[in-house]
C-alpha positions in Angstrom: 0.0 0.0 0.0 1.4 3.4 -0.9 2.1 6.0 1.7 -0.5 8.4 0.4 -3.2 5.8 0.8 -1.9 4.9 4.3 -2.3 8.6 5.2 -5.8 8.6 3.8 -6.8 5.6 5.8 -5.6 7.2 9.0 -7.6 10.3 8.2 -10.7 8.3 7.4 -10.4 6.2 10.6 -10.1 9.3 12.8 -12.5 11.6 11.0 -15.6 12.7 12.7 -18.1 15.6 12.1 -17.9 18.0 9.2 -14.2 18.9 9.2 -14.6 22.2 11.0 -11.5 23.3 13.0 -13.2 22.9 16.4 -13.8 19.2 15.6 -10.2 18.5 14.6 -9.1 17.7 18.0 -11.6 15.0 18.7 -10.5 13.4 21.9 -8.1 16.2 22.7 -10.4 18.6 24.3 -12.1 21.8 23.1 -8.9 23.8 23.9 -7.2 22.2 20.9 -10.0 23.4 18.6 -9.6 27.0 20.0 -5.8 26.8 19.6 -6.2 25.5 16.0 -8.6 28.4 15.3 -6.0 30.9 16.5 -3.2 29.3 14.4 -5.5 29.1 11.4 -6.5 32.7 11.7 -2.8 33.7 11.7 -2.1 31.6 8.7 -5.0 33.2 6.8 -3.7 36.7 7.6 -0.2 35.8 6.5 -1.5 35.1 3.0 -4.1 37.9 3.2 -1.1 40.3 3.7 0.6 38.8 0.6 -2.4 39.8 -1.5 -3.3 43.1 0.3 -1.9 45.4 -2.3 -3.0 43.5 -5.4 -6.3 45.3 -6.2 -5.4 48.8 -5.0 -2.0 48.7 -6.8 -3.1 51.4 -9.3 -4.1 53.8 -6.5 -0.8 53.2 -4.7 1.1 53.9 -7.9 -0.7 57.2 -8.4 -0.5 58.3 -4.7 3.2 57.5 -4.3 4.4 58.2 -7.8 5.6 54.6 -8.4 6.6 53.3 -11.9 5.3 50.0 -13.2 8.6 48.2 -12.4 8.3 49.7 -8.8 4.8 48.4 -8.4 5.8 44.9 -9.5 8.6 45.0 -7.0 6.3 46.3 -4.3 3.8 43.5 -5.0 6.5 40.8 -4.7 8.6 42.2 -1.9 6.7 40.5 0.9 6.8 37.2 -0.9 10.5 37.4 -1.7 11.6 37.6 2.0 8.8 35.3 3.1 10.0 32.6 0.7 13.7 33.3 1.1 13.7 33.0 4.9 11.2 30.1 5.4 13.8 27.3 5.6 15.7 29.3 8.2 12.5 30.1 10.0 11.7 26.3 10.1 15.1 25.6 11.6 14.6 28.3 14.3 11.3 26.7 15.2 12.8 23.2 15.5 15.9 24.6 17.4 14.2 26.9 19.9 10.6 25.6 19.9 7.6 26.7 17.9 5.9 28.9 20.4 8.7 31.3 21.2 9.6 31.7 17.5 5.9 32.2 16.7 5.7 35.0 19.3 8.9 36.7 18.0 7.7 36.4 14.4 4.3 37.9 15.3 6.0 40.9 16.9 8.1 41.6 13.8 5.2 41.1 11.5 2.9 43.4 13.5 5.5 46.2 13.8 6.2 46.0 10.0 2.5 46.2 9.3 2.2 49.4 11.3 5.2 50.8 9.4 3.5 49.8 6.1 0.3 51.6 7.0 2.2 54.8 7.9 4.8 54.7 5.1 5.3 58.2 3.7 6.7 57.0 0.3 7.6 54.1 -1.9 11.0 53.3 -0.3 9.5 53.2 3.2 6.6 51.0 2.0 9.0 48.6 0.2 11.1 48.3 3.3 8.1 47.6 5.5 6.8 44.9 3.0 10.3 43.2 3.1 10.2 43.3 6.9 6.6 41.9 7.0 7.9 38.9 4.9 10.7 38.3 7.3 8.3 38.1 10.2 5.9 35.9 8.3 8.8 33.5 7.5 9.2 32.9 11.2 5.5 32.7 12.0 4.4 30.2 9.3 6.8 27.3 10.1 6.6 27.9 13.8 2.8 27.7 13.6 3.0 24.3 12.0 5.5 23.2 14.7 2.9 24.1 17.3 0.3 22.3 15.3 2.3 19.1 15.4 2.5 19.3 19.2 -1.2 20.2 19.4 -2.2 17.1 17.4 0.4 14.4 18.2 -1.6 11.5 16.9 -1.1 10.9 13.1 -4.9 10.6 12.5 -5.7 13.9 14.2 -2.7 15.6 12.6 -3.7 14.4 9.1 -7.2 15.7 9.7 -5.8 19.0 10.8 -3.6 19.3 7.7 -6.5 18.6 5.4 -8.2 21.7 6.8 -4.9 23.7 7.0 -4.3 23.2 3.3 -7.2 25.3 2.3 -6.4 28.2 4.6 -3.7 29.8 2.4 -6.0 30.0 -0.6 -8.7 31.4 1.6 -6.2 34.0 2.8 -5.3 35.0 -0.7 -9.0 35.3 -1.7 -9.7 37.4 1.4 -6.8 39.6 0.7 -7.9 40.4 -2.8 -11.5 41.0 -1.9 -10.9 42.8 1.4 -8.2 45.1 0.0 -10.5 46.2 -2.8 -13.3 47.0 -0.5 -11.1 48.7 2.1 -9.3 50.8 -0.5 -12.6 51.9 -2.1 -14.3 52.8 1.2 -11.3 54.1 3.2 -7.7 53.9 1.9 -5.4 51.1 0.9 -3.4 51.9 4.1 -6.3 50.5 6.2 -5.8 47.1 4.7 -2.7 46.8 6.9 -5.0 47.2 10.0 -6.0 43.6 9.6 -2.5 42.1 10.1 -1.8 44.6 12.9 -5.0 43.6 14.8 -4.5 39.8 14.3 -0.8 39.9 15.2 -1.6 41.9 18.4 -4.4 39.5 19.4 -2.5 36.4 18.6 0.6 37.7 20.5 -1.5 38.3 23.6 -3.0 34.7 23.4 0.1 32.7 22.4 1.2 31.7 25.9 -2.4 31.3 27.1 -3.8 29.0 24.4 -0.8 27.3 22.7 1.1 24.4 24.1 4.8 24.6 24.9 6.9 23.2 22.1 10.1 21.3 23.0 13.2 22.6 21.3 15.9 20.3 19.9 19.0 21.0 22.1 22.3 21.1 20.4 20.9 21.5 16.9 23.0 23.9 14.8 21.3 26.8 12.9 23.4 26.0 9.7 24.0 29.7 9.0 26.0 29.0 5.8 23.1 27.0 4.4 20.6 29.6 5.5 22.5 32.4 3.7 22.8 30.3 0.5 19.1 29.4 0.6 17.8 32.9 1.5 20.0 34.8 -0.9 19.5 32.3 -3.7 15.7 32.2 -3.4 15.4 36.0 -3.0 17.7 37.0 -5.8 16.3 34.4 -8.3 12.8 35.4 -7.3 13.5 39.1 -7.8 15.0 38.4 -11.3 11.9 36.4 -12.3 9.5 39.0 -11.0 11.2 41.7 -13.0 10.6 39.8 -16.3 7.2 41.5 -16.3 8.9 44.9 -16.7 12.2 44.0 -18.5 13.3 41.5 -21.1 14.9 38.2 -20.2 18.3 39.4 -21.5 18.3 42.7 -19.6 20.7 43.3 -16.7 17.9 43.9 -14.1 16.7 40.3 -14.8 19.9 38.5 -15.6 22.1 39.8 -12.8 19.9 38.7 -9.8 18.6 35.6 -11.6 22.0 34.2 -12.5 23.4 35.1 -9.0 20.4 33.5 -7.3 20.6 30.3 -9.4 24.4 30.0 -8.7 23.7 30.3 -5.0 20.9 27.7 -5.1 23.2 25.4 -7.1 25.8 25.6 -4.4 23.3 24.9 -1.7 23.0 21.1 -2.1 26.8 20.7 -2.2 27.2 22.8 1.0 24.4 20.8 2.7 26.1 17.5 2.0 29.1 18.6 4.0 27.0 19.5 7.0 26.4 17.1 9.9 23.1 18.8 10.6 21.9 20.4 7.3 19.2 22.9 7.0 17.4 20.7 4.5 18.3 17.0 5.0 18.5 15.4 1.5 16.3 12.5 2.6 13.4 14.8 3.5 12.5 15.2 -0.2 13.2 11.5 -1.1 9.5 10.5 -0.6 7.7 10.6 -3.9 4.3 11.6 -2.4 5.9 14.5 -0.5 7.5 15.8 -3.7 4.2 15.5 -5.5 2.4 17.3 -2.7 4.9 20.2 -2.8 4.6 20.4 -6.6 0.8 20.5 -6.3 1.0 23.3 -3.7 3.3 25.4 -5.9 1.1 25.0 -9.0 -2.1 25.7 -7.1 -0.7 28.9 -5.7 0.7 30.0 -9.1 -2.7 29.3 -10.8 -4.6 31.3 -8.2 -2.1 34.2 -8.3 -2.3 34.3 -12.1 -6.0 34.5 -12.2 -6.3 37.1 -9.5 -3.7 39.5 -11.0 -4.6 39.1 -14.6 -8.4 39.3 -14.0 -8.1 42.2 -11.6 -6.1 44.2 -14.1 -8.5 43.2 -17.0 -11.6 44.0 -15.1 -10.3 47.5 -14.2 -8.5 48.3 -17.4 -10.7 46.7 -20.1 -14.1 46.7 -18.5 -13.8 49.8 -16.4 -14.6 48.2 -13.1 -13.9 50.1 -9.9 -11.8 48.5 -7.1 -15.0 47.8 -5.2 -16.7 46.2 -8.2 -13.6 44.2 -8.9 -13.7 42.7 -5.4 -17.4 42.0 -5.8 -16.7 40.1 -9.0 -14.6 37.6 -7.0 -17.3 36.9 -4.4 -18.4 33.7 -6.2 -14.8 32.7 -6.2 -14.7 33.0 -2.4 -18.0 31.2 -1.9 -16.9 28.2 -4.0 -13.6 28.2 -2.2 -15.1 28.0 1.3 -17.7 25.4 0.2 -15.0 23.1 -1.3 -12.7 23.7 1.6 -15.3 22.4 4.0 -15.9 19.4 1.9 -12.2 18.6 1.5 -11.5 16.8 4.8 -14.3 14.2 4.6 -13.5 13.6 0.9 -9.8 13.0 1.8 -10.9 10.7 4.6 -13.0 8.7 2.2 -11.0 8.7 -1.0 -7.5 9.5 0.0 -5.4 12.7 -0.5 -4.0 11.7 -3.8 -7.4 11.1 -5.4 -8.8 14.4 -4.0 -5.7 16.3 -5.2 -6.0 14.8 -8.7 -9.8 15.5 -8.8 -9.1 19.1 -7.7 -6.6 19.7 -10.4 -9.0 18.3 -13.0 -11.8 20.7 -11.9 -9.3 23.6 -11.7 -8.1 22.8 -15.3 -11.6 23.1 -16.6 -12.1 26.4 -14.8 -8.9 27.8 -16.1 -9.7 26.7 -19.7 -13.0 28.5 -19.5 -11.4 31.7 -18.3 -8.7 31.4 -21.0 -11.4 31.0 -23.7 -13.8 33.8 -22.6 -12.3 35.8 -19.8 -10.5 38.3 -22.0 -13.7 39.1 -24.1 -14.9 42.5 -22.8 -18.1 42.2 -24.8 -19.3 39.0 -23.1 -21.5 39.3 -20.0 -19.9 38.5 -16.7 -22.2 35.5 -16.1 -21.0 33.9 -19.3 -17.4 35.0 -19.6 -16.2 34.7 -16.0 -18.6 33.2 -13.6 -18.3 29.5 -14.6 -14.5 29.6 -14.4 -14.6 31.6 -11.1 -16.7 28.8 -9.6 -14.8 25.7 -10.9 -11.3 27.0 -10.4 -11.6 27.8 -6.6 -13.4 24.5 -6.0 -10.6 22.6 -7.6 -7.8 24.6 -5.9 -9.4 24.1 -2.5 -9.5 20.4 -3.0 -6.0 20.1 -4.4 -4.5 22.3 -1.7 -6.0 20.3 1.1 -5.0 17.0 -0.4 -1.5 18.2 -1.2 -0.9 19.5 2.3 -1.7 16.0 3.7 0.7 14.4 1.1 3.5 16.9 1.9 3.4 16.6 5.7 2.4 13.0 6.5 5.1 10.9 8.1 7.1 13.9 9.2 8.6 13.4 12.8 7.9 15.9 15.4 11.5 17.1 15.6 11.1 18.2 11.9 7.7 19.9 12.1 9.2 23.3 11.7 11.2 22.1 8.7 8.0 20.7 7.2 6.3 24.0 7.6 9.2 25.9 6.1 9.3 23.6 3.0 5.6 23.6 2.5 5.4 27.4 2.6 8.5 27.7 0.5 6.8 25.6 -2.2 3.8 27.8 -2.0 5.7 31.1 -2.2 8.9 30.4 -4.2 7.4 27.8 -6.4 4.4 30.1 -7.2 6.8 33.0 -8.0 8.7 30.9 -10.5 5.7 29.4 -12.2 3.8 32.8 -12.2 6.8 34.5 -13.9 6.9 31.8 -16.5 3.2 32.0 -17.2 3.4 35.8 -17.6 6.0 35.5 -20.4 3.8 33.3 -22.6 2.3 36.2 -24.5 -1.1 37.5 -23.2 -3.6 36.8 -20.5 -5.4 34.0 -22.5 -2.1 32.2 -23.2 -1.1 32.4 -19.6 -4.4 31.0 -18.4 -4.4 28.2 -21.1 -0.8 27.2 -20.0 -1.9 27.1 -16.4 -4.9 24.9 -17.4 -2.6 22.5 -19.2 -0.3 22.3 -16.2 -3.3 21.5 -13.9 -4.5 18.8 -16.3 -1.0 17.2 -16.4 -0.7 17.1 -12.6 -4.2 15.7 -12.4 -3.2 12.8 -14.6 0.0 12.2 -12.7 -1.7 12.3 -9.3 -4.5 10.0 -10.3 -2.3 7.5 -12.3 -1.1 5.4 -9.3 -4.8 4.7 -8.3 -5.9 3.7 -11.8 -3.1 1.3 -12.8 
């Protein structure tokens, strides 16, 4: 029996109720459900913050006098430091314990959010976004380390991860919708009030609600590996992001891209010489873990592509306001929440690999519909956009939930922070790479069609082991 099916069986055996967070700790007391709700809220806000400037980007550019290249960099700054520091954040959580690293990361994240809201100009806002990402890089893996202690039994942990997998997509959706509404009613600066409030509340409740997480004494931080990984991911990501404003052969793209790739190429060799490497080579040896991480990266890239391309198209081609653009994505959010609630019982019954494959199949159809009709300004919203905006989020919610189970099952407690760092790195760095590639394919429809093809291929790969 394959490991993915073993995980699914464990989830099915332990599953009760409807998959809501408060039911995840069946047998562990209601306190576990409340703690899960706190951790889940923090995870949603981390991704909310990633998308918080997407819809109001034109207003920010006008108010602060930022060029197109600057806006692209501003959009990506949070994700660059978030992705670049995640592996090191995971090591900090494993070395010192998840709860204290979570508290420290929340403090940095909250302070940076205040600075972003008060930023007087582009440079100050860019620096605040970079600092937000650094704080988030500590919070995300530390939260998963606490989650591992909160649900020590494999069945309960698998059930928790099935729900956890949909939180990131929910956060991205909330960020896009919420930022549009807030910027239309108040100002884009008020969108940063959400991470400030959640960080403050979570920081006040960390010690009261979350269990102590045992550190791993004597574990090195592997600073050389952390420098190579952080600098490599950040530089390569910056080069890829700038392909939207510059040609592939230009210095702004080639210099950071080549430097980043060189550092990433040196990372495995440096890690092999370490007795306690930042990323143990065997961690990615499991086929199902690799498949789950690839699924997370592709799901995040597909969602980001749709949000950014359609947000721009609705405002620039159809003349939508920021508020109306956010309203256009309400069906997306509704389908996402509905599918997210359905994901845990489906994983328990059919296994994470089947649910992941079915999700990608559904998402591929949604993307294909958006590619075919989404760029037609003369077609009514109900015909051109609504079908795709219902099918895509339903598929993404299922694929994310199943992939999170595949990527984290079988991970020992001492590597819980590492698992959180790798999972979030796949979501952030992988999505950045794939998103940049999609944007270079020549037009919105071509990008969406390519994403649809990638979804269909991964659906076939994921389902193949169960049909042979």
